[in-house]
C-alpha positions in Angstrom: 120.9 86.3 101.8 122.3 89.8 102.1 119.1 91.9 101.8 115.3 90.5 102.5 111.8 92.0 101.8 111.5 92.8 105.1 115.1 95.1 104.7 113.5 96.5 101.4 110.4 97.2 103.9 112.9 99.2 106.4 114.7 101.2 104.0 111.1 102.3 102.5 109.6 103.4 106.2 112.8 105.2 107.2 112.8 107.3 103.9 109.1 108.0 104.7 110.5 109.3 107.8 112.8 111.2 106.3 110.4 112.8 104.1 107.8 113.6 106.9 110.3 115.6 109.0 109.2 119.1 109.2 113.0 120.8 109.6 113.5 119.4 105.7 113.2 122.4 103.5 114.7 123.7 100.2 117.6 121.7 98.4 117.7 119.0 101.1 113.8 118.0 100.7 114.7 118.2 96.6 117.4 116.0 97.7 115.3 113.6 99.7 112.6 113.7 97.1 115.0 112.7 94.2 116.6 109.5 96.5 112.8 108.9 97.3 111.7 108.2 93.6 115.0 106.3 93.3 114.3 104.2 96.0 110.5 103.3 94.9 111.7 102.9 91.4 114.1 99.8 92.5 111.6 98.8 95.1 109.1 98.4 92.3 111.5 96.4 90.5 112.3 93.8 93.5 108.8 93.5 94.3 108.1 92.7 90.3 110.9 90.0 90.3 109.5 88.3 93.8 106.0 88.1 92.0 107.8 87.1 88.4 109.7 84.1 90.7 106.4 83.3 93.0 104.2 83.4 89.3 106.7 80.8 87.8 106.6 78.7 90.7 102.5 78.8 90.8 103.0 77.5 87.0 105.6 74.6 87.6 102.9 73.6 90.7 100.5 73.6 88.4 101.2 72.3 85.8 104.1 69.8 87.0 101.6 68.1 89.2 103.4 69.5 92.6 101.2 68.9 95.5 102.4 72.5 96.8 103.9 75.9 95.6 107.5 76.1 96.9 108.5 79.9 97.9 111.3 80.9 96.0 114.5 81.8 98.2 114.4 85.7 97.3 111.2 85.6 99.0 111.7 83.7 102.4 112.9 85.7 105.7 
């Protein structure tokens, strides 16, 4: 897998650090704010997809008599 949820977490914290830069002002600050909005939107979709995949596995486990829920590949590592 090329990107992981750990990578997503790192990217979000890096963006937070950029936004927290006291030297960031004016147009540069606006650019970072727009980038942060875009990253947040994409991150929310990734998280929603992961949650849906996990809920589907839970449903399958409950309704197909599995003894445990399998973690979807996209949520590993």
